[in-house]
C-alpha positions as CSV (number, residue, x, y, z in Angstrom):
1,X,-65.6,-99.8,-56.4
2,X,-63.3,-96.9,-55.5
3,X,-64.3,-93.2,-56.1
4,X,-62.3,-90.4,-56.5
5,X,-62.8,-87.3,-54.6
6,X,-61.7,-83.9,-55.4
7,X,-61.0,-80.7,-53.6
8,X,-60.4,-77.5,-55.4
9,X,-56.3,-76.7,-55.8
10,X,-54.5,-75.5,-52.4
11,X,-52.9,-72.1,-52.6
12,X,-49.2,-73.7,-52.5
13,X,-47.4,-76.5,-54.8
14,X,-49.9,-79.1,-53.5
15,X,-53.0,-80.1,-55.5
16,X,-54.8,-82.6,-53.6
17,X,-57.7,-85.6,-54.5
18,X,-58.7,-88.5,-52.9
19,X,-59.1,-91.9,-53.7
20,X,-61.5,-94.4,-51.3
21,X,-63.1,-97.4,-51.8
22,X,-65.6,-97.3,-48.9
23,X,-67.7,-94.2,-49.0
24,X,-71.2,-95.1,-50.4
25,X,-74.1,-93.1,-49.5
26,X,-76.4,-94.0,-47.2
27,X,-80.1,-93.2,-46.3
28,X,-81.1,-91.5,-43.0
29,X,-81.9,-94.9,-41.4
30,X,-78.3,-96.4,-42.1
31,X,-76.3,-96.7,-38.9
32,X,-73.0,-94.9,-39.4
33,X,-69.6,-95.6,-37.6
34,X,-67.8,-92.7,-37.1
35,X,-64.0,-93.0,-38.1
36,X,-60.5,-91.4,-37.6
37,X,-57.4,-92.5,-40.1
38,X,-54.0,-90.6,-40.0
39,X,-50.8,-91.4,-41.6
40,X,-47.4,-89.1,-42.0
41,X,-44.7,-89.0,-44.6
42,X,-41.6,-87.0,-45.1
43,X,-40.5,-85.3,-48.3
44,X,-37.0,-85.4,-50.2
45,X,-36.4,-81.8,-48.4
46,X,-37.3,-83.0,-45.0
47,X,-40.6,-81.7,-44.5
48,X,-43.6,-84.0,-42.6
49,X,-47.0,-84.0,-44.4
50,X,-49.5,-85.3,-41.7
51,X,-52.8,-86.5,-43.2
52,X,-56.0,-87.0,-41.3
53,X,-59.4,-88.1,-42.8
54,X,-62.3,-88.5,-40.8
55,X,-66.1,-89.1,-41.1
56,X,-68.8,-91.2,-40.9
57,X,-69.0,-94.9,-43.0
58,X,-72.2,-97.3,-43.2
59,X,-72.1,-100.2,-41.1
60,X,-74.7,-101.9,-44.0
61,X,-72.8,-103.4,-47.0
62,X,-72.9,-101.3,-50.2
63,X,-75.0,-104.0,-51.7
64,X,-77.8,-103.2,-49.2
65,X,-77.6,-99.2,-49.2
66,X,-81.4,-98.1,-50.3
67,X,-82.0,-95.6,-53.1
68,X,-82.3,-91.8,-52.5
69,X,-79.3,-91.8,-50.0
70,X,-77.7,-89.2,-47.8
71,X,-74.5,-88.2,-48.7
72,X,-71.8,-89.1,-46.0
73,X,-69.4,-86.5,-44.7
74,X,-65.8,-87.3,-45.1
75,X,-63.4,-84.6,-44.5
76,X,-59.4,-84.2,-44.7
77,X,-56.9,-82.4,-43.4
78,X,-53.5,-82.0,-44.3
79,X,-50.6,-80.5,-42.4
80,X,-47.2,-79.5,-43.8
81,X,-44.3,-78.7,-41.1
82,X,-40.8,-77.6,-42.7
83,X,-37.5,-78.4,-41.5
84,X,-37.5,-75.5,-39.5
85,X,-40.6,-76.4,-37.4
86,X,-43.0,-74.3,-39.0
87,X,-46.7,-75.7,-39.4
88,X,-49.0,-74.9,-42.1
89,X,-52.5,-76.4,-42.3
90,X,-53.1,-77.0,-45.9
91,X,-56.5,-78.1,-45.5
92,X,-58.4,-77.8,-42.3
93,X,-61.5,-80.7,-42.0
94,X,-62.4,-79.8,-45.6
95,X,-65.5,-81.4,-47.0
96,X,-65.0,-83.9,-49.9
97,X,-67.3,-83.9,-52.9
98,X,-68.3,-87.4,-54.8
99,X,-66.7,-87.2,-58.1
100,X,-66.9,-90.1,-60.7
101,X,-64.8,-93.4,-60.8
102,X,-61.3,-92.6,-62.1
103,X,-59.3,-95.8,-60.7
104,X,-59.7,-99.3,-60.2
105,X,-59.2,-100.9,-56.7
106,X,-55.1,-100.7,-56.6
107,X,-52.4,-102.2,-54.4
108,X,-50.7,-99.3,-53.0
109,X,-47.4,-101.2,-52.4
110,X,-46.6,-101.4,-56.3
111,X,-44.9,-98.0,-56.8
112,X,-45.3,-95.9,-59.1
113,X,-48.3,-96.1,-60.4
114,X,-48.8,-97.1,-63.8
115,X,-51.6,-98.4,-66.4
116,X,-53.4,-100.7,-63.7
117,X,-53.8,-97.2,-61.6
118,X,-55.7,-95.1,-64.0
119,X,-59.0,-96.3,-64.9
120,X,-59.1,-93.9,-67.6
121,X,-55.7,-93.1,-69.4
122,X,-54.7,-89.6,-68.8
123,X,-58.0,-88.5,-67.7
124,X,-56.0,-86.4,-64.9
125,X,-56.1,-83.9,-68.0
126,X,-59.6,-83.0,-67.0
127,X,-58.7,-82.2,-63.3
128,X,-55.6,-80.3,-63.2
129,X,-54.5,-80.0,-66.3
130,X,-51.8,-83.2,-65.5
131,X,-51.9,-86.5,-65.6
132,X,-53.1,-88.5,-62.9
133,X,-49.9,-89.9,-61.6
134,X,-48.1,-86.3,-61.7
135,X,-49.7,-84.2,-59.4
136,X,-52.3,-85.6,-56.5
137,X,-53.1,-87.0,-53.4
138,X,-54.4,-90.6,-53.5
139,X,-55.8,-92.3,-50.4
140,X,-57.0,-95.7,-50.2
141,X,-59.1,-97.1,-46.9
142,X,-58.7,-100.8,-46.7
143,X,-60.3,-103.3,-46.3
144,X,-62.4,-101.8,-49.0
145,X,-65.2,-102.9,-47.6
146,X,-66.7,-102.9,-43.9
147,X,-64.6,-101.2,-41.1
148,X,-61.4,-99.8,-42.5
149,X,-58.2,-100.6,-40.6
150,X,-55.7,-98.7,-42.1
151,X,-55.4,-95.8,-44.5
152,X,-52.9,-95.8,-47.4
153,X,-51.3,-92.6,-49.3
154,X,-49.5,-91.8,-52.1
155,X,-48.8,-88.1,-52.6
156,X,-47.2,-86.9,-56.2
157,X,-45.6,-83.4,-54.5
158,X,-44.5,-82.9,-58.4
159,X,-43.6,-85.0,-61.5
160,X,-41.2,-87.8,-60.5
161,X,-41.1,-87.0,-56.6
162,X,-43.9,-88.6,-54.4
163,X,-44.2,-90.1,-51.1
164,X,-46.0,-92.9,-49.8
165,X,-47.2,-93.9,-45.9
166,X,-49.3,-96.3,-44.2
167,X,-51.5,-95.4,-41.3
168,X,-53.8,-96.8,-38.7
169,X,-57.9,-96.3,-38.6
170,X,-59.9,-96.1,-35.2
171,X,-63.4,-96.2,-34.9
172,X,-65.3,-93.3,-33.1
173,X,-68.4,-95.2,-31.9
174,X,-70.6,-94.1,-28.9
175,X,-67.9,-95.8,-26.7
176,X,-65.6,-93.8,-27.8
177,X,-65.3,-91.3,-25.2
178,X,-65.6,-93.9,-22.5
179,X,-62.5,-95.8,-24.3
180,X,-60.6,-92.4,-23.5
181,X,-61.7,-92.5,-20.3
182,X,-60.4,-95.8,-19.8
183,X,-57.2,-95.2,-21.3
184,X,-56.7,-92.1,-18.9
185,X,-57.8,-94.0,-15.6
186,X,-54.1,-94.4,-14.8
187,X,-53.2,-90.8,-15.4
188,X,-56.2,-89.6,-13.5
189,X,-55.3,-91.7,-10.8
190,X,-51.5,-90.4,-10.5
191,X,-52.1,-86.9,-11.0
192,X,-54.8,-86.7,-8.4
193,X,-52.1,-88.4,-6.3
194,X,-49.6,-85.9,-6.8
195,X,-47.6,-88.6,-8.3
196,X,-45.8,-86.5,-10.8
197,X,-43.3,-88.6,-12.3
198,X,-45.7,-91.7,-12.7
199,X,-48.3,-89.5,-14.5
200,X,-45.3,-88.1,-16.9
201,X,-44.4,-91.7,-17.5
202,X,-48.0,-92.5,-18.0
203,X,-48.7,-89.7,-20.6
204,X,-45.6,-90.9,-22.7
205,X,-46.7,-94.5,-22.6
206,X,-50.1,-93.1,-24.1
207,X,-48.6,-90.8,-26.6
208,X,-45.4,-92.9,-27.7
209,X,-44.9,-96.0,-26.1
210,X,-41.3,-96.7,-27.5
211,X,-40.0,-93.9,-25.5
212,X,-40.9,-95.8,-22.0
213,X,-40.1,-99.3,-23.1
214,X,-37.6,-100.9,-24.7
215,X,-39.9,-103.5,-26.2
216,X,-43.1,-101.3,-27.3
217,X,-42.9,-100.1,-30.9
218,X,-46.7,-99.2,-31.0
219,X,-47.4,-97.0,-34.0
220,X,-51.2,-96.5,-32.5
221,X,-53.0,-93.1,-34.2
222,X,-53.0,-90.8,-31.2
223,X,-56.7,-89.3,-31.4
224,X,-56.9,-85.6,-31.3
225,X,-59.7,-86.6,-28.3
226,X,-56.9,-88.0,-26.7
227,X,-54.7,-85.2,-27.0
228,X,-57.0,-83.0,-25.5
229,X,-57.8,-85.1,-22.6
230,X,-54.4,-85.8,-21.5
231,X,-53.8,-82.0,-21.9
232,X,-57.0,-80.8,-19.7
233,X,-56.0,-83.2,-16.9
234,X,-52.5,-81.9,-16.6
235,X,-54.0,-78.1,-16.6
236,X,-56.3,-79.4,-13.7
237,X,-54.1,-80.7,-11.8
238,X,-51.3,-78.1,-12.1
239,X,-53.6,-75.2,-12.2
240,X,-52.4,-74.5,-15.5
241,X,-48.8,-74.7,-15.1
242,X,-48.4,-78.0,-16.8
243,X,-50.0,-79.8,-19.9
244,X,-49.6,-80.2,-23.7
245,X,-51.3,-76.7,-24.6
246,X,-48.8,-74.6,-22.1
247,X,-46.2,-76.2,-24.4
248,X,-47.6,-75.7,-27.4
249,X,-47.4,-72.0,-26.6
250,X,-43.7,-72.1,-25.3
251,X,-42.7,-73.9,-28.7
252,X,-44.5,-71.2,-30.6
253,X,-42.8,-68.5,-28.9
254,X,-39.4,-70.4,-29.4
255,X,-40.4,-70.9,-33.4
256,X,-41.2,-67.1,-33.6
257,X,-37.6,-66.4,-32.1
258,X,-35.9,-68.7,-34.5
259,X,-38.0,-69.0,-37.7
260,X,-35.1,-70.4,-39.8
261,X,-33.3,-72.7,-37.8
262,X,-35.5,-75.4,-36.1
263,X,-32.6,-76.9,-33.9
264,X,-32.4,-73.3,-32.3
265,X,-36.1,-73.3,-32.1
266,X,-35.9,-77.0,-30.4
267,X,-33.1,-75.8,-27.7
268,X,-34.8,-72.3,-27.0
269,X,-37.9,-74.5,-26.0
270,X,-35.8,-76.7,-24.0
271,X,-34.2,-73.8,-21.8
272,X,-38.0,-72.5,-21.2
273,X,-39.3,-75.5,-20.0
274,X,-36.2,-76.3,-18.1
275,X,-35.2,-79.5,-19.7
276,X,-31.4,-77.9,-20.1
277,X,-28.6,-78.9,-17.8
278,X,-28.1,-76.2,-15.7
279,X,-24.4,-77.5,-14.3
280,X,-22.0,-80.1,-15.8
281,X,-22.6,-83.8,-14.3
282,X,-20.4,-85.3,-11.6
283,X,-19.7,-88.0,-14.2
284,X,-19.2,-87.2,-17.9
285,X,-22.3,-88.7,-19.9
286,X,-21.6,-88.6,-23.8
287,X,-25.2,-90.0,-24.6
288,X,-27.3,-87.1,-22.4
289,X,-25.3,-84.1,-23.7
290,X,-27.1,-81.2,-22.4
291,X,-30.5,-82.5,-22.0
292,X,-31.6,-83.8,-18.3
293,X,-32.6,-87.5,-18.2
294,X,-35.4,-88.7,-17.2
295,X,-33.7,-89.1,-13.5
296,X,-33.0,-85.6,-13.3
297,X,-36.5,-83.9,-14.2
298,X,-38.2,-81.7,-11.3
299,X,-41.1,-83.6,-10.4
300,X,-43.0,-81.0,-8.6
301,X,-45.0,-77.9,-9.1
302,X,-41.6,-75.3,-8.5
303,X,-40.5,-77.0,-12.1
304,X,-40.8,-74.3,-14.9
305,X,-44.0,-73.6,-16.6
306,X,-44.5,-76.2,-19.3
307,X,-41.6,-78.7,-17.5
308,X,-44.3,-81.7,-17.7
309,X,-45.0,-83.9,-19.3
310,X,-41.7,-84.7,-20.7
311,X,-41.0,-85.6,-24.1
312,X,-37.6,-87.4,-23.9
313,X,-37.0,-91.2,-23.6
314,X,-36.7,-93.2,-20.5
315,X,-33.4,-94.0,-18.9
316,X,-34.1,-97.8,-19.3
317,X,-34.9,-97.3,-22.8
318,X,-31.6,-95.1,-23.5
319,X,-29.8,-98.2,-21.5
320,X,-31.1,-100.6,-23.5
321,X,-29.7,-99.2,-26.4
322,X,-26.2,-98.3,-25.0
323,X,-25.7,-101.3,-23.1
324,X,-25.5,-104.7,-25.1
325,X,-26.7,-107.9,-23.4
326,X,-24.1,-109.8,-21.8
327,X,-21.7,-111.4,-24.2
328,X,-22.6,-109.3,-27.1
329,X,-20.5,-106.8,-28.2
330,X,-21.5,-103.6,-30.1
331,X,-19.1,-101.0,-31.5
332,X,-21.8,-98.3,-32.3
333,X,-24.1,-98.7,-29.1
334,X,-23.1,-95.4,-27.5
335,X,-23.5,-93.6,-30.9
336,X,-27.0,-95.4,-31.5
337,X,-28.3,-94.3,-28.0
338,X,-27.1,-90.7,-28.8
339,X,-28.8,-90.4,-31.6
340,X,-31.9,-92.2,-30.6
341,X,-32.2,-89.2,-27.9
342,X,-31.3,-86.6,-30.5
343,X,-34.1,-88.0,-33.0
344,X,-36.6,-87.9,-30.2
345,X,-35.9,-84.3,-29.2
346,X,-35.0,-82.6,-32.4
347,X,-37.6,-84.6,-34.8
348,X,-40.4,-86.2,-32.7
349,X,-40.8,-83.0,-30.5
350,X,-41.5,-80.6,-33.4
351,X,-43.8,-83.4,-34.8
352,X,-45.9,-83.9,-31.7
353,X,-46.2,-80.0,-31.2
354,X,-47.6,-79.9,-34.6
355,X,-49.9,-82.8,-33.6
356,X,-50.9,-80.8,-30.3
357,X,-51.2,-77.7,-32.6
358,X,-54.3,-79.6,-34.8
359,X,-55.7,-81.4,-32.2
360,X,-56.1,-77.9,-29.8
361,X,-57.0,-76.0,-32.6
């Protein structure tokens, strides 16, 4: 059965509680599997909320768990990124404490929650002084027994306003470090060979597969360990010139210069890392505007600091959107391609820097 876990109110508009169905206590002999779940949601004001749950879950079915258990550690991290790109960590690996059951197992696809969600009618008065379905963050791990595959969240920011999202869970078992190393084998080989273009493309394949291949729309969870490992390999290969951590520092400098204008901050970051078009192209390119294309990057150590890895969309993907298949007509394809690039730079880039900040913190 699900359990309610409660945290102290945050020093902001958010009050956080957690509902999960897979957190029974275990004794010291029960084998635990570590798991990380992450999901994101946008508020009506355009702020990005990122939720990351990490902890250990028992391999033993709940019915077989012995008495005199040891509490299982679960932690929740919540980040708020406003439209200007400023990132605030609302909760940083905050431990959750057991609380009595307040809600039955609920289908989070049905919103808003009504009587079927409240285990005890209006029992939220005892928690927040407001009804449960008015304020609070509710997270359910699915399936409700065994290894979770998915994290579903519903976050009531205020009365009448909620955001909903679904994210993936990934296990962190004894083979996790080896799995990360296996994912990075090709990247390591390309960096060691000094093939910066191939290493850049491989990095984007790991972080954002849809930016590399037209047929790839993988919504995988990017683990903090993977971000740290990618960053370390780039730093080592470039003698500290390239990498996600270098880009994060330059991004924070750009944000400090433009604290109230996200677009200006992105443009300032672009100029710092050398992704801006220095001179007009020989042929007019309405899609690319004043951003460099993938083929126009400088793949050498003579590139500006933080120039690699690139955070754009590959030429192949852009062309697949801009140019329809033979025999088909598309009146908005050029506009769609422009929007794809624009969204990736002005929305995905700040998001990625937020994930990097959380992972490298």
